[in-house]
PADREN-824841 format. One record per residue (C-alpha): x, y, z. Coordinates in nm, 4 decimals, always signed. Each point is the difference from the previous one (the first is absolute). Layout:
<rs>
@x X | y Y | z Z;
...
</rs>
This chain:
<rs>
@x +0.8032 | y +11.9334 | z +6.1905;
@x -0.3648 | y +0.0423 | z -0.0486;
@x -0.2543 | y -0.2687 | z +0.0740;
@x -0.0909 | y -0.0370 | z -0.3680;
@x +0.3559 | y -0.0775 | z -0.0958;
@x +0.0267 | y -0.2433 | z +0.2851;
@x -0.3152 | y -0.1786 | z -0.1168;
@x +0.1201 | y -0.0090 | z -0.3643;
@x +0.3331 | y -0.1343 | z +0.1130;
@x -0.1695 | y -0.2729 | z +0.2011;
@x -0.2310 | y -0.0864 | z -0.2875;
@x +0.2913 | y -0.0165 | z -0.2402;
@x +0.1937 | y -0.2167 | z +0.2393;
@x -0.2961 | y -0.2277 | z +0.0457;
@x -0.0556 | y -0.0191 | z -0.3753;
@x +0.3648 | y -0.0838 | z -0.0628;
@x -0.0130 | y -0.2659 | z +0.2697;
@x -0.3144 | y -0.1405 | z -0.1466;
@x +0.1446 | y -0.0071 | z -0.3503;
@x +0.3166 | y -0.1589 | z +0.1329;
@x -0.2011 | y -0.2648 | z +0.1788;
@x -0.2237 | y -0.0527 | z -0.3075;
@x +0.3017 | y -0.0311 | z -0.2285;
@x +0.1595 | y -0.2672 | z +0.2250;
@x -0.3263 | y -0.1963 | z +0.0194;
@x -0.0517 | y +0.0234 | z -0.3758;
@x +0.3529 | y -0.1263 | z -0.0614;
@x -0.0658 | y -0.2922 | z +0.2339;
@x -0.3320 | y -0.0787 | z -0.1667;
@x +0.1577 | y +0.0181 | z -0.3469;
@x +0.2750 | y -0.2380 | z +0.1046;
@x -0.2554 | y -0.2359 | z +0.1393;
@x -0.2036 | y +0.0337 | z -0.3154;
@x +0.3008 | y -0.0894 | z -0.2145;
@x +0.0753 | y -0.2925 | z +0.2231;
@x -0.3577 | y -0.1191 | z -0.0198;
@x +0.0095 | y +0.0485 | z -0.3749;
@x +0.3083 | y -0.2126 | z -0.0241;
@x -0.1625 | y -0.2643 | z +0.2177;
@x -0.3133 | y +0.0115 | z -0.2097;
@x +0.2075 | y -0.0234 | z -0.3180;
@x +0.1985 | y -0.2936 | z +0.1444;
@x -0.3184 | y -0.1693 | z +0.1040;
@x -0.1440 | y +0.0686 | z -0.3443;
@x +0.3060 | y -0.1570 | z -0.1649;
@x -0.0203 | y -0.3002 | z +0.2329;
@x -0.3715 | y -0.0283 | z -0.0679;
@x +0.0612 | y +0.0199 | z -0.3744;
@x +0.2656 | y -0.2676 | z +0.0295;
@x -0.2441 | y -0.2163 | z +0.1891;
@x -0.2615 | y +0.0690 | z -0.2644;
@x +0.2479 | y -0.0893 | z -0.2733;
@x +0.0954 | y -0.3198 | z +0.1828;
@x -0.3646 | y -0.0929 | z +0.0497;
@x -0.0694 | y +0.0775 | z -0.3644;
@x +0.2891 | y -0.2161 | z -0.1161;
@x -0.1131 | y -0.2789 | z +0.2277;
@x -0.3520 | y +0.0430 | z -0.1310;
@x +0.1270 | y -0.0209 | z -0.3584;
@x +0.2008 | y -0.3094 | z +0.0842;
@x -0.3010 | y -0.1592 | z +0.1657;
@x -0.2127 | y +0.0962 | z -0.2984;
@x +0.2541 | y -0.1575 | z -0.2345;
@x +0.0105 | y -0.3135 | z +0.2126;
@x -0.3789 | y -0.0085 | z +0.0043;
@x -0.0178 | y +0.0330 | z -0.3762;
@x +0.2633 | y -0.2723 | z -0.0330;
@x -0.2005 | y -0.2248 | z +0.2305;
@x -0.3126 | y +0.0741 | z -0.2005;
@x +0.1828 | y -0.0818 | z -0.3222;
@x +0.1382 | y -0.3210 | z +0.1507;
@x -0.3445 | y -0.0889 | z +0.1265;
@x -0.1447 | y +0.0493 | z -0.3468;
@x +0.2825 | y -0.2041 | z -0.1512;
@x -0.0505 | y -0.2733 | z +0.2587;
@x -0.3702 | y -0.0042 | z -0.0754;
@x +0.0666 | y -0.0352 | z -0.3718;
@x +0.2611 | y -0.2693 | z +0.0691;
@x -0.2298 | y -0.1825 | z +0.2393;
@x -0.2766 | y +0.0077 | z -0.2600;
@x +0.2481 | y -0.1429 | z -0.2520;
@x +0.1047 | y -0.2745 | z +0.2426;
@x -0.3625 | y -0.0820 | z +0.0711;
@x -0.0660 | y -0.0366 | z -0.3730;
@x +0.3133 | y -0.2107 | z -0.0410;
@x -0.0917 | y -0.2250 | z +0.2921;
@x -0.3520 | y -0.0439 | z -0.1355;
@x +0.1381 | y -0.0940 | z -0.3416;
@x +0.2466 | y -0.2446 | z +0.1551;
@x -0.2803 | y -0.1537 | z +0.2010;
@x -0.2005 | y -0.0477 | z -0.3193;
@x +0.3024 | y -0.1706 | z -0.1557;
@x +0.0421 | y -0.2210 | z +0.3056;
@x -0.3656 | y -0.0958 | z -0.0151;
@x +0.0336 | y -0.0740 | z -0.3709;
@x +0.3102 | y -0.2113 | z +0.0576;
@x -0.1742 | y -0.1863 | z +0.2781;
@x -0.2886 | y -0.0787 | z -0.2328;
@x +0.2496 | y -0.1214 | z -0.2594;
@x +0.1730 | y -0.2148 | z +0.2621;
@x -0.3325 | y -0.1456 | z +0.1052;
@x -0.0804 | y -0.0635 | z -0.3657;
@x +0.3388 | y -0.1599 | z -0.0555;
@x -0.0571 | y -0.2274 | z +0.2951;
@x -0.3313 | y -0.1095 | z -0.1471;
@x +0.1737 | y -0.0456 | z -0.3355;
@x +0.2750 | y -0.2046 | z +0.1643;
@x -0.2570 | y -0.2279 | z +0.1598;
@x -0.1393 | y -0.0795 | z -0.3424;
@x +0.3239 | y +0.0149 | z -0.2007;
@x +0.2308 | y -0.2149 | z +0.2113;
@x -0.2143 | y -0.3160 | z -0.0293;
@x -0.0265 | y +0.0616 | z -0.3732;
@x +0.3776 | y +0.0277 | z -0.0352;
@x +0.0526 | y -0.3182 | z +0.2009;
@x -0.2405 | y -0.1796 | z -0.2333;
@x +0.1933 | y +0.1372 | z -0.2969;
@x +0.3254 | y -0.1387 | z +0.1433;
@x -0.1561 | y -0.3409 | z +0.0662;
@x -0.1465 | y -0.0072 | z -0.3502;
@x +0.3399 | y +0.0895 | z -0.1436;
@x +0.1642 | y -0.2860 | z +0.1869;
@x -0.2628 | y -0.2476 | z -0.1196;
@x +0.0462 | y +0.1188 | z -0.3567;
@x +0.3791 | y -0.0411 | z +0.0130;
@x -0.0318 | y -0.3511 | z +0.1374;
@x -0.2550 | y -0.0944 | z -0.2646;
@x +0.1959 | y +0.1617 | z -0.2849;
@x +0.2748 | y -0.1632 | z -0.2057;
@x +0.3291 | y -0.0292 | z +0.1951;
@x +0.1332 | y +0.3286 | z -0.1313;
@x +0.2421 | y +0.1518 | z +0.2527;
@x -0.2335 | y -0.1381 | z +0.2652;
@x +0.2419 | y +0.0393 | z +0.2899;
@x +0.0628 | y +0.3669 | z -0.0760;
@x -0.3703 | y +0.0711 | z -0.0385;
@x -0.0877 | y -0.1673 | z +0.3303;
@x +0.2727 | y +0.2007 | z +0.1725;
@x -0.1670 | y +0.3148 | z -0.1323;
@x -0.3292 | y -0.1158 | z +0.1514;
@x +0.1649 | y -0.0548 | z +0.3382;
@x +0.1541 | y +0.3475 | z -0.0132;
@x -0.3461 | y +0.1418 | z -0.0563;
@x -0.1257 | y -0.1772 | z +0.3104;
@x +0.2951 | y +0.1350 | z +0.1972;
@x -0.0711 | y +0.3540 | z -0.1226;
@x -0.3589 | y -0.0293 | z +0.1182;
@x +0.1218 | y -0.0576 | z +0.3581;
@x +0.2195 | y +0.3119 | z +0.0102;
@x -0.1436 | y +0.3078 | z +0.1691;
@x +0.2576 | y +0.2282 | z -0.1635;
@x -0.1336 | y -0.0730 | z -0.3494;
@x -0.3029 | y +0.2031 | z -0.0992;
@x -0.3113 | y -0.1648 | z -0.1325;
@x +0.0458 | y +0.1637 | z -0.3391;
@x +0.3537 | y -0.1415 | z -0.0295;
@x -0.1199 | y -0.3471 | z +0.0973;
@x -0.2682 | y +0.0171 | z -0.2649;
@x +0.2497 | y +0.1298 | z -0.2574;
@x +0.2321 | y -0.2951 | z +0.0568;
@x -0.2874 | y -0.2466 | z -0.0404;
@x -0.0979 | y +0.1616 | z -0.3293;
@x +0.3635 | y -0.0084 | z -0.1089;
@x +0.0126 | y -0.3761 | z +0.0686;
@x -0.3145 | y -0.0475 | z -0.2089;
@x +0.1563 | y +0.2068 | z -0.2775;
@x +0.3096 | y -0.2225 | z +0.0036;
@x -0.2227 | y -0.3073 | z -0.0270;
@x -0.1763 | y +0.1536 | z -0.2975;
@x +0.3391 | y +0.0625 | z -0.1608;
@x +0.0791 | y -0.3710 | z +0.0015;
@x -0.2968 | y -0.0525 | z -0.2290;
@x +0.1478 | y +0.2050 | z -0.2845;
@x +0.3763 | y -0.0389 | z +0.0461;
@x +0.2440 | y -0.2126 | z -0.1971;
@x +0.2735 | y -0.0759 | z +0.2493;
@x +0.2639 | y -0.2603 | z +0.0799;
@x +0.1889 | y -0.0836 | z +0.3182;
@x +0.2090 | y -0.2805 | z +0.1432;
@x -0.1160 | y -0.2360 | z +0.2712;
@x -0.0237 | y -0.3650 | z +0.0954;
@x -0.2537 | y -0.2547 | z -0.1186;
@x -0.0574 | y -0.3354 | z +0.1580;
@x -0.0528 | y -0.2733 | z -0.2566;
@x -0.0402 | y -0.3635 | z +0.1041;
@x +0.1320 | y +0.0825 | z +0.3466;
@x +0.3061 | y +0.1755 | z -0.1389;
@x +0.0571 | y +0.3742 | z +0.0066;
@x +0.1224 | y +0.1581 | z -0.3206;
@x +0.1291 | y +0.3526 | z -0.0566;
@x -0.2139 | y +0.1376 | z -0.2807;
@x -0.0839 | y +0.3173 | z -0.1852;
@x -0.3648 | y +0.0885 | z +0.0436;
@x -0.1911 | y +0.2036 | z -0.2543;
@x -0.3622 | y +0.1055 | z +0.0027;
@x -0.2274 | y +0.1702 | z -0.2488;
@x -0.2360 | y +0.1840 | z +0.2261;
@x -0.2127 | y -0.2667 | z +0.1598;
@x -0.0531 | y -0.1807 | z -0.3277;
@x +0.3011 | y -0.2250 | z +0.0365;
@x +0.2738 | y -0.0701 | z +0.2530;
@x +0.2915 | y -0.2036 | z -0.1312;
@x +0.3406 | y -0.1128 | z +0.1212;
@x +0.3132 | y -0.1058 | z -0.1830;
@x +0.3113 | y -0.1716 | z +0.1271;
@x +0.3084 | y +0.2183 | z -0.0206;
@x +0.1401 | y -0.2167 | z -0.2813;
@x -0.3261 | y +0.0340 | z -0.1943;
@x -0.0452 | y -0.3762 | z -0.0336;
@x -0.3106 | y -0.0276 | z +0.2175;
@x -0.3129 | y +0.2129 | z +0.0355;
@x -0.3120 | y -0.0071 | z +0.2099;
@x -0.3316 | y +0.1818 | z +0.0083;
@x -0.2450 | y +0.0674 | z +0.2821;
@x -0.3300 | y -0.1775 | z -0.0573;
@x -0.2735 | y +0.2191 | z +0.1474;
@x -0.2570 | y -0.2764 | z -0.0109;
@x +0.2034 | y -0.2470 | z +0.2055;
@x +0.2021 | y +0.2659 | z +0.1885;
@x +0.3221 | y -0.1877 | z -0.0748;
@x +0.3106 | y +0.0211 | z -0.2151;
@x +0.0145 | y -0.2102 | z -0.3142;
@x +0.2917 | y -0.0724 | z -0.2295;
@x -0.0153 | y +0.1471 | z -0.3492;
@x +0.0897 | y -0.1926 | z -0.3136;
@x +0.3294 | y +0.0928 | z -0.1667;
@x -0.1996 | y +0.1797 | z -0.2684;
@x -0.0723 | y +0.2759 | z +0.2533;
@x +0.3605 | y +0.0560 | z +0.1112;
@x +0.0747 | y +0.2628 | z -0.2640;
@x -0.3273 | y +0.1810 | z +0.0782;
@x +0.0774 | y +0.0175 | z +0.3697;
@x +0.3535 | y +0.1171 | z -0.0726;
@x -0.1389 | y +0.2681 | z -0.2305;
@x -0.2378 | y +0.1215 | z +0.2707;
@x +0.2929 | y +0.0291 | z +0.2408;
@x +0.1977 | y +0.2054 | z -0.2505;
@x -0.2971 | y +0.2315 | z -0.0596;
@x -0.0428 | y +0.0453 | z +0.3773;
@x +0.3691 | y +0.0946 | z +0.0242;
@x -0.0420 | y +0.2439 | z -0.2905;
@x +0.2426 | y -0.2162 | z -0.2012;
@x -0.2529 | y -0.0677 | z -0.2751;
@x -0.2793 | y +0.1965 | z -0.1638;
@x -0.3393 | y -0.0566 | z +0.1482;
@x -0.1914 | y -0.2116 | z -0.2477;
@x -0.2990 | y -0.1787 | z +0.1442;
@x -0.1030 | y -0.1447 | z -0.3349;
@x +0.3423 | y -0.1473 | z -0.0626;
@x -0.0009 | y -0.1748 | z +0.3353;
@x -0.3559 | y -0.1215 | z +0.0568;
@x -0.1482 | y -0.0262 | z +0.3455;
@x -0.0961 | y -0.3422 | z +0.1190;
@x -0.1590 | y -0.1735 | z +0.2948;
@x +0.0810 | y -0.3256 | z +0.1662;
@x -0.1754 | y -0.2976 | z -0.1469;
</rs>
């Protein structure tokens, strides 16, 4: 074999060896490249998952932040409302306190006045004709008792005093009769009283055989002549609504 052939054969062998070696290395590098690619892809997926998780957490935090902001705004509005409400309530409290102070001043001036009204009422009843005197004096005592009670408001105390005065005024215009006892010459008699306002107060025995009249000038009872018996009886019937009211038919009279 010639030298040229030997050299070509060696070159070919070397080239084949080189290609064989290069092909094995390339296959190894490609395998490594695929493996690295898979690792990179896995890492990319994991990174994306982390990014997604962080994004979701960020969105949740953002939502919570917005909710907190909204709550803060609502709390501010509510606090402003409460502040306005408290200020208004304080104004009402101050107004009520001024009213209470005014009422106390009013009480200081009104209570003595009401006590004087009660005393004046008692003096009037005692000085008036003996017309249901016991009942009227009991009403006066009840007024005094009401004035000592802390559970009765001042307005109610005053109302009851005015009511008592109104009742007293009613006696002045009423025609009324009622039974009671009358002491005559040291002897008590059951009689039928009748009064025409405060113009006349008369009494008749139950059998109608005796009659008396209250003399305002002497503040005493006086017997009436028999000529007045029918008149007194007629007054009693009119007071009981048993006869027609006729003031001209039954004239008024005074004790002589």
